[in-house]
LOPA-208582 format. One record per atom (N, C-alpha, C, O, CB): x, y, z. Coordinates in steps of 0.1 Angstrom, whole numbers, padded with zeros to 4 digits, always signed. Glycine has a CB too. Example, Ala and Ser with C-alpha at 12.3 -4.5 7.8 and 13.67 -1.06 7.14 Angstrom:
2
+0132-0057+0078 +0123-0045+0078 +0132-0033+0078 +0142-0033+0085 +0113-0045+0090 +0128-0022+0071 +0137-0011+0071 +0129+0000+0079 +0134+0011+0080 +0141-0006+0057 
end
This chain:
166
+0095+0125+0330 +0100+0112+0332 +0094+0102+0322 +0082+0101+0321 +0098+0108+0346 +0102+0095+0314 +0096+0086+0304 +0092+0073+0310 +0096+0069+0321 +0106+0083+0293 +0082+0067+0304 +0077+0054+0309 +0087+0043+0305 +0093+0043+0294 +0063+0051+0303 +0088+0033+0314 +0096+0022+0311 +0090+0013+0299 +0079+0009+0301 +0099+0013+0323 +0097+0012+0288 +0092+0005+0277 +0100-0008+0275 +0112-0009+0276 +0094+0013+0264 +0092-0019+0273 +0098-0032+0271 +0104-0033+0257 +0099-0029+0247 +0087-0043+0272 +0116-0039+0257 +0123-0042+0244 +0120-0057+0241 +0124-0065+0249 +0138-0039+0245 +0115-0060+0230 +0112-0074+0226 +0125-0081+0224 +0133-0077+0217 +0103-0075+0214 +0125-0093+0230 +0137-0102+0229 +0133-0114+0220 +0142-0123+0217 +0142-0106+0242 +0121-0115+0216 +0116-0126+0208 +0101-0125+0208 +0095-0115+0212 +0120-0140+0215 +0095-0134+0202 +0080-0134+0200 +0073-0133+0213 +0063-0126+0215 +0075-0146+0192 +0077-0141+0223 +0070-0142+0236 +0078-0137+0248 +0075-0141+0259 +0067-0156+0238 +0088-0128+0246 +0096-0123+0257 +0101-0109+0254 +0102-0105+0243 +0107-0133+0260 +0104-0103+0265 +0110-0089+0264 +0117-0086+0277 +0117-0093+0287 +0099-0079+0261 +0125-0075+0276 +0133-0070+0288 +0130-0055+0290 +0127-0048+0280 +0148-0073+0285 +0132-0051+0302 +0131-0036+0305 +0140-0034+0316 +0142-0042+0326 +0116-0032+0308 +0147-0022+0316 +0156-0017+0326 +0148-0007+0335 +0143+0002+0329 +0169-0011+0320 +0148-0010+0348 +0141+0000+0357 +0152+0005+0366 +0157-0002+0375 +0130-0008+0365 +0156+0018+0365 +0167+0023+0372 +0164+0026+0387 +0174+0027+0395 +0171+0036+0366 +0151+0026+0391 +0149+0029+0405 +0135+0024+0409 +0127+0019+0401 +0150+0044+0408 +0131+0027+0422 +0118+0023+0427 +0106+0029+0420 +0096+0023+0417 +0117+0025+0442 +0108+0042+0416 +0098+0049+0409 +0095+0043+0396 +0083+0041+0392 +0101+0064+0408 +0105+0039+0388 +0104+0033+0375 +0097+0019+0377 +0089+0015+0368 +0117+0031+0368 +0100+0012+0388 +0094-0001+0390 +0079+0001+0392 +0071-0007+0387 +0101-0008+0403 +0075+0010+0400 +0061+0013+0403 +0054+0017+0390 +0043+0013+0387 +0060+0024+0414 +0061+0025+0382 +0055+0029+0369 +0053+0018+0360 +0043+0017+0352 +0063+0040+0362 +0062+0008+0360 +0061-0004+0351 +0049-0012+0356 +0042-0018+0348 +0074-0012+0351 +0047-0013+0370 +0036-0020+0375 +0023-0013+0370 +0013-0021+0367 +0036-0019+0390 +0022+0000+0370 +0010+0007+0365 +0008+0003+0350 -0004+0002+0346 +0011+0022+0367 +0019+0002+0342 +0017-0002+0328 +0012-0016+0327 +0004-0018+0317 +0031+0000+0321 +0016-0025+0336 +0010-0038+0336 -0005-0038+0337 -0012-0045+0330 +0017-0047+0347 -0010-0030+0347 -0024-0028+0349 -0031-0024+0336 -0041-0030+0332 -0027-0018+0360 -0025-0014+0329 -0032-0009+0317 -0030-0018+0305 -0037-0017+0295 -0026+0005+0314 -0021-0028+0306 -0019-0038+0295 -0029-0049+0296 -0032-0055+0286 -0005-0043+0296 -0035-0051+0308 -0045-0061+0309 -0059-0056+0304 -0063-0045+0308 -0046-0065+0324 -0065-0064+0296 -0078-0060+0291 -0090-0061+0301 -0100-0054+0299 -0082-0068+0279 -0088-0069+0311 -0097-0069+0322 -0110-0078+0320 -0118-0079+0330 -0102-0056+0325 -0111-0084+0309 -0123-0092+0307 -0122-0106+0313 -0132-0112+0318 -0127-0093+0292 -0111-0112+0311 -0109-0126+0315 -0098-0126+0326 -0091-0117+0328 -0105-0135+0304 -0098-0137+0334 -0089-0139+0344 -0075-0139+0338 -0072-0143+0327 -0091-0153+0352 -0065-0133+0346 -0052-0132+0341 -0043-0135+0353 -0045-0129+0364 -0048-0118+0335 -0033-0144+0351 -0024-0147+0362 -0010-0143+0358 -0004-0147+0348 -0024-0163+0365 -0004-0135+0367 +0010-0130+0365 +0018-0135+0376 +0016-0132+0388 +0010-0114+0364 +0029-0143+0373 +0038-0147+0383 +0050-0137+0384 +0055-0133+0374 +0044-0161+0379 +0053-0134+0396 +0064-0124+0399 +0075-0131+0406 +0074-0136+0417 +0059-0112+0408 +0086-0132+0399 +0098-0140+0403 +0109-0130+0406 +0110-0119+0400 +0102-0150+0393 +0118-0134+0416 +0130-0126+0419 +0133-0128+0434 +0125-0133+0442 +0127-0111+0416 +0146-0125+0437 +0151-0126+0451 +0144-0116+0460 +0136-0108+0456 +0166-0124+0451 +0146-0118+0473 +0141-0109+0483 +0146-0095+0479 +0158-0093+0476 +0145-0113+0497 +0138-0085+0480 +0142-0071+0477 +0143-0068+0463 +0148-0057+0459 +0155-0069+0484 +0139-0077+0454 +0140-0074+0439 +0130-0064+0434 +0132-0058+0423 +0139-0087+0432 +0120-0061+0442 +0110-0051+0438 +0096-0057+0434 +0088-0050+0428 +0115-0044+0426 +0094-0069+0437 +0081-0075+0434 +0069-0068+0440 +0059-0065+0433 +0080-0090+0438 +0070-0065+0453 +0059-0058+0460 +0058-0044+0455 +0047-0038+0454 +0061-0058+0475 +0069-0037+0452 +0069-0024+0447 +0062-0024+0433 +0054-0014+0431 +0083-0018+0445 +0064-0034+0425 +0057-0035+0412 +0042-0036+0414 +0034-0030+0407 +0063-0046+0404 +0038-0045+0424 +0024-0047+0427 +0018-0034+0432 +0007-0030+0428 +0022-0058+0437 +0025-0027+0441 +0020-0014+0446 +0018-0004+0434 +0007+0003+0434 +0030-0008+0456 +0027-0003+0425 +0025+0005+0413 +0013+0001+0405 +0006+0010+0400 +0038+0005+0405 +0012-0012+0403 +0000-0017+0395 -0013-0013+0402 -0022-0008+0395 +0001-0032+0394 -0014-0015+0415 -0026-0011+0422 -0029+0004+0422 -0040+0008+0421 -0025-0016+0437 -0018+0012+0423 -0020+0026+0422 -0025+0030+0408 -0034+0039+0407 -0006+0034+0425 -0019+0023+0398 -0024+0025+0384 -0039+0022+0382 -0046+0027+0374 -0015+0018+0375 -0043+0012+0391 -0057+0008+0390 -0066+0017+0398 -0079+0015+0398 -0058-0007+0395 -0061+0026+0405 -0069+0035+0413 -0070+0033+0428 -0077+0040+0435 -0082+0036+0408 -0062+0023+0433 -0062+0021+0448 -0056+0032+0455 -0044+0036+0452 -0055+0007+0451 -0063+0038+0464 -0058+0050+0471 -0053+0047+0485 -0043+0053+0490 -0069+0060+0473 -0059+0037+0491 -0055+0033+0505 -0042+0026+0506 -0034+0025+0496 -0066+0025+0511 -0039+0021+0517 -0026+0014+0519 -0026+0001+0511 -0036-0006+0509 -0023+0011+0534 -0014-0002+0506 -0012-0015+0499 -0002-0023+0507 +0010-0020+0508 -0006-0012+0484 -0008-0033+0513 +0000-0042+0522 +0005-0054+0514 -0001-0059+0505 -0008-0046+0534 +0017-0058+0518 +0022-0071+0513 +0015-0082+0521 +0015-0082+0533 +0038-0072+0514 +0010-0092+0514 +0003-0103+0521 +0012-0114+0526 +0010-0125+0525 -0007-0109+0512 +0024-0109+0532 +0034-0119+0536 +0028-0128+0547 +0032-0140+0547 +0046-0111+0542 +0019-0124+0556 +0014-0132+0566 +0000-0137+0563 -0004-0148+0567 +0013-0125+0579 -0008-0130+0555 -0022-0134+0552 -0021-0143+0539 -0031-0150+0537 -0031-0122+0550 -0011-0142+0532 -0009-0149+0519 -0017-0144+0507 -0012-0144+0496 -0012-0164+0521 -0029-0140+0510 -0038-0134+0499 -0044-0121+0504 -0049-0120+0514 -0049-0144+0495 -0042-0111+0495 -0048-0098+0498 -0057-0094+0486 -0052-0092+0475 -0037-0086+0500 -0070-0094+0488 -0079-0091+0476 -0082-0076+0476 -0082-0069+0486 -0093-0098+0478 -0084-0071+0464 -0088-0057+0461 -0100-0057+0451 -0099-0063+0441 -0076-0049+0455 -0111-0050+0455 -0122-0049+0446 -0121-0035+0439 -0120-0025+0446 -0136-0050+0454 -0121-0035+0426 -0119-0023+0418 -0131-0022+0408 -0129-0024+0396 -0106-0023+0411 -0142-0019+0413 -0154-0018+0404 -0157-0032+0399 -0160-0041+0406 -0152-0008+0393 -0157-0033+0385 -0160-0045+0379 -0149-0055+0379 -0150-0067+0376 -0163-0042+0364 -0137-0051+0384 -0125-0060+0384 -0121-0063+0399 -0124-0056+0408 -0113-0053+0377 -0113-0074+0399 -0107-0078+0412 -0092-0080+0410 -0088-0085+0399 -0115-0090+0418 -0085-0077+0420 -0070-0081+0420 -0068-0089+0432 -0072-0086+0443 -0061-0068+0420 -0061-0101+0430 -0057-0109+0441 -0042-0108+0442 -0035-0113+0432 -0062-0124+0440 -0036-0104+0453 -0022-0103+0454 -0018-0114+0464 -0022-0114+0476 -0017-0089+0460 -0010-0124+0459 -0006-0135+0467 +0009-0134+0470 +0017-0131+0460 -0009-0148+0460 +0013-0136+0482 +0027-0137+0485 +0029-0150+0492 +0025-0152+0504 +0032-0124+0495 +0035-0159+0485 +0036-0173+0490 +0049-0177+0497 +0053-0188+0499 +0034-0183+0478 +0057-0166+0500 +0070-0168+0507 +0069-0178+0519 +0077-0186+0521 +0076-0155+0511 +0058-0176+0527 +0057-0184+0539 +0048-0196+0537 +0044-0203+0547 +0051-0175+0550 +0044-0199+0525 +0036-0211+0523 +0044-0224+0525 +0054-0225+0520 +0030-0211+0508 +0038-0232+0534 +0045-0245+0537 +0043-0255+0527 +0052-0263+0524 +0040-0250+0550 +0031-0256+0521 +0028-0266+0511 +0018-0261+0501 +0009-0253+0505 +0022-0279+0518 +0019-0263+0488 +0010-0258+0478 -0005-0261+0482 -0014-0254+0478 +0013-0264+0465 -0007-0273+0488 -0021-0276+0492 -0028-0266+0501 -0040-0266+0502 -0021-0290+0499 -0020-0258+0508 -0026-0248+0517 -0034-0238+0509 -0043-0231+0515 -0014-0241+0525 -0031-0236+0497 -0039-0226+0489 -0054-0231+0488 -0063-0222+0487 -0033-0225+0475 -0056-0243+0488 -0070-0248+0488 -0077-0244+0501 -0089-0240+0501 -0070-0264+0487 -0070-0245+0512 -0076-0241+0525 -0079-0226+0526 -0088-0222+0533 -0067-0246+0537 -0071-0219+0519 -0073-0204+0519 -0084-0200+0509 -0088-0188+0509 -0060-0197+0514 -0089-0209+0502 -0101-0206+0493 -0097-0199+0480 -0105-0192+0474 -0111-0198+0500 -0085-0201+0475 -0080-0195+0463 -0090-0198+0451 -0094-0189+0444 -0066-0199+0460 -0093-0210+0450 -0102-0214+0439 -0115-0207+0439 -0120-0203+0428 -0104-0230+0439 -0121-0204+0450 -0133-0197+0451 -0132-0182+0448 -0141-0176+0444 -0139-0198+0466 -0120-0177+0448 -0117-0163+0445 -0115-0160+0430 -0116-0149+0426 -0105-0158+0453 -0112-0171+0423 -0108-0170+0409 -0121-0168+0400 -0132-0172+0404 -0100-0182+0404 -0119-0161+0389 -0130-0160+0379 -0127-0149+0369 -0116-0143+0369 -0143-0157+0387 -0137-0146+0360 -0135-0136+0350 -0132-0122+0357 -0136-0120+0369 -0147-0135+0341 -0126-0113+0350 -0122-0100+0354 -0114-0100+0367 -0115-0091+0375 -0135-0092+0357 -0106-0110+0369 -0098-0111+0381 -0083-0112+0377 -0079-0121+0369 -0102-0124+0390 -0075-0103+0382 -0061-0103+0380 -0054-0109+0392 -0056-0104+0403 -0055-0089+0377 -0046-0120+0390 -0040-0127+0401 -0025-0124+0400 -0018-0128+0390 -0043-0142+0400 -0019-0118+0410 -0005-0115+0410 +0002-0124+0421 -0002-0123+0433 -0002-0100+0413 +0012-0132+0417 +0017-0142+0426 +0032-0139+0429 +0040-0141+0419 +0014-0156+0421 +0036-0135+0441 +0050-0135+0445 +0054-0149+0450 +0046-0155+0457 +0052-0124+0455 +0066-0153+0447 +0071-0166+0451 +0063-0177+0446 +0059-0186+0453 +0072-0167+0467 +0060-0177+0433 +0051-0187+0427 +0056-0201+0428 +0048-0211+0428 +0048-0184+0413 +0069-0203+0429 +0075-0217+0429 +0070-0224+0441 +0070-0236+0442 +0090-0216+0429 +0065-0217+0452 +0061-0224+0464 +0046-0228+0463 +0041-0236+0471 +0062-0214+0476 +0039-0224+0452 +0026-0228+0450 +0024-0237+0437 +0012-0239+0433 +0017-0216+0449 +0035-0241+0431 +0034-0249+0419 +0024-0261+0421 +0025-0268+0431 +0048-0253+0414 +0016-0263+0411 +0007-0274+0411 -0007-0270+0417 -0017-0277+0414 +0013-0285+0419 -0007-0259+0424 -0020-0255+0430 -0024-0242+0425 -0035-0237+0428 -0018-0254+0445 -0016-0236+0416 -0020-0223+0410 -0026-0225+0397 -0023-0235+0390 -0007-0214+0409 -0034-0215+0392 -0039-0216+0379 -0028-0214+0369 -0018-0208+0373 -0051-0206+0376 -0030-0217+0356 -0019-0215+0346 -0016-0200+0345 -0025-0192+0345 -0024-0221+0333 -0004-0197+0343 +0000-0183+0342 -0001-0178+0328 +0000-0186+0318 +0015-0182+0347 -0004-0165+0327 -0004-0158+0314 +0009-0151+0311 +0013-0149+0300 -0016-0148+0314 +0015-0146+0322 +0027-0138+0321 +0036-0141+0333 +0032-0143+0344 +0024-0123+0320 +0049-0142+0330 +0059-0143+0341 +0068-0130+0340 +0073-0127+0330 +0068-0156+0339 +0069-0124+0352 +0078-0112+0353 +0089-0116+0363 +0086-0119+0374 +0069-0099+0358 +0101-0115+0358 +0113-0119+0366 +0121-0106+0368 +0126-0100+0359 +0121-0130+0359 +0123-0103+0381 +0131-0091+0385 +0144-0095+0390 +0145-0104+0399 +0123-0082+0395 +0155-0089+0385 +0168-0092+0390 +0175-0079+0394 +0173-0068+0388 +0177-0099+0379 +0183-0079+0405 +0191-0068+0409 +0201-0065+0398 +0207-0075+0393 +0198-0070+0423 +0203-0053+0395 +0213-0049+0384 +0219-0036+0389 +0214-0025+0384 +0207-0049+0370 +0229-0036+0397 +0234-0024+0403 +0224-0018+0412 +0218-0025+0421 +0238-0014+0392 +0221-0005+0410 +0210+0001+0418 +0197+0000+0412 +0187+0003+0419 +0214+0016+0420 +0196-0005+0400 +0183-0007+0394 +0179-0022+0393 +0184-0030+0400 +0183-0001+0380 +0170-0024+0384 +0164-0038+0382 +0164-0041+0367 +0160-0032+0358 +0151-0039+0388 +0168-0053+0364 +0166-0058+0350 +0154-0067+0351 +0153-0076+0359 +0179-0066+0345 +0144-0065+0342 +0132-0072+0343 +0129-0080+0330 +0130-0074+0319 +0120-0063+0346 +0127-0093+0331 +0124-0101+0319 +0109-0104+0320 +0104-0108+0331 +0132-0114+0319 +0102-0104+0309 +0088-0107+0308 +0086-0117+0298 +0090-0116+0286 +0079-0094+0305 +0079-0128+0302 +0076-0139+0292 +0061-0142+0292 +0054-0143+0302 +0083-0152+0297 +0056-0142+0280 +0042-0145+0277 +0040-0161+0277 +0048-0168+0272 +0036-0139+0264 +0029-0165+0284 +0027-0180+0284 +0013-0183+0279 +0009-0195+0280 +0028-0184+0299 +0006-0173+0273 -0007-0176+0268 -0010-0165+0257 -0002-0155+0256 -0018-0175+0279 -0020-0166+0249 -0024-0156+0240 -0027-0142+0247 -0022-0132+0242 -0036-0160+0232 -0033-0143+0259 -0036-0130+0266 -0022-0124+0271 -0021-0112+0270 -0045-0133+0279 -0013-0133+0275 +0000-0128+0279 +0007-0122+0267 +0014-0112+0269 +0008-0139+0285 +0006-0128+0256 +0012-0122+0244 +0007-0109+0240 +0014-0100+0236 +0010-0132+0232 -0006-0107+0241 -0012-0094+0239 -0007-0083+0248 -0004-0072+0245 -0028-0095+0240 -0006-0087+0261 -0001-0078+0271 +0014-0074+0268 +0018-0062+0270 -0001-0084+0285 +0022-0084+0264 +0036-0081+0260 +0036-0071+0249 +0045-0062+0249 +0043-0094+0256 +0028-0073+0239 +0027-0063+0228 +0024-0049+0233 +0030-0039+0228 +0017-0068+0217 +0014-0048+0242 +0011-0035+0247 +0023-0029+0254 +0026-0017+0253 -0002-0036+0256 +0029-0037+0263 +0041-0032+0270 +0052-0027+0261 +0060-0018+0265 +0046-0042+0280 +0054-0033+0250 +0064-0030+0240 +0061-0017+0232 +0070-0011+0226 +0067-0042+0231 +0048-0014+0232 +0045-0002+0224 +0048+0011+0230 +0050+0021+0224 +0030-0002+0221 +0050+0011+0243 +0054+0023+0250 +0043+0034+0252 +0046+0044+0258 +0064+0029+0243 
end
């Protein structure tokens, strides 16, 4: 089975077709390997309910070596994972009432170098989230998914290049 490879649509953007859930998880694992891991990285995950955001995160975490259960933080809003020298924070802001709630959850205290922040429903946390490095937008496309990736920083641009190399 071939790896999902990003097709560049411009200097700071690309597209990939993911025909099924397995391909979505594999693309998530590729995102993990595209991150250099030294500095904080924020990836916003956009898309409708059922678009595959959590599946992508699950694939990323499996690619990072997480063996146990991978829960969606729908009710806790933040699920942290310690991975040796790295940390992953998975945020699901679907139930966030106000962006200011992120301060009460201690998000700022969790941020730092070697931390990958994955944010589902980022529009609900606008103004309280750190600046994004990459935006991943998933759309239903028949039985598969059409995924657009946009770099928003030099680090995001480097990740986009890695994803396009295959």
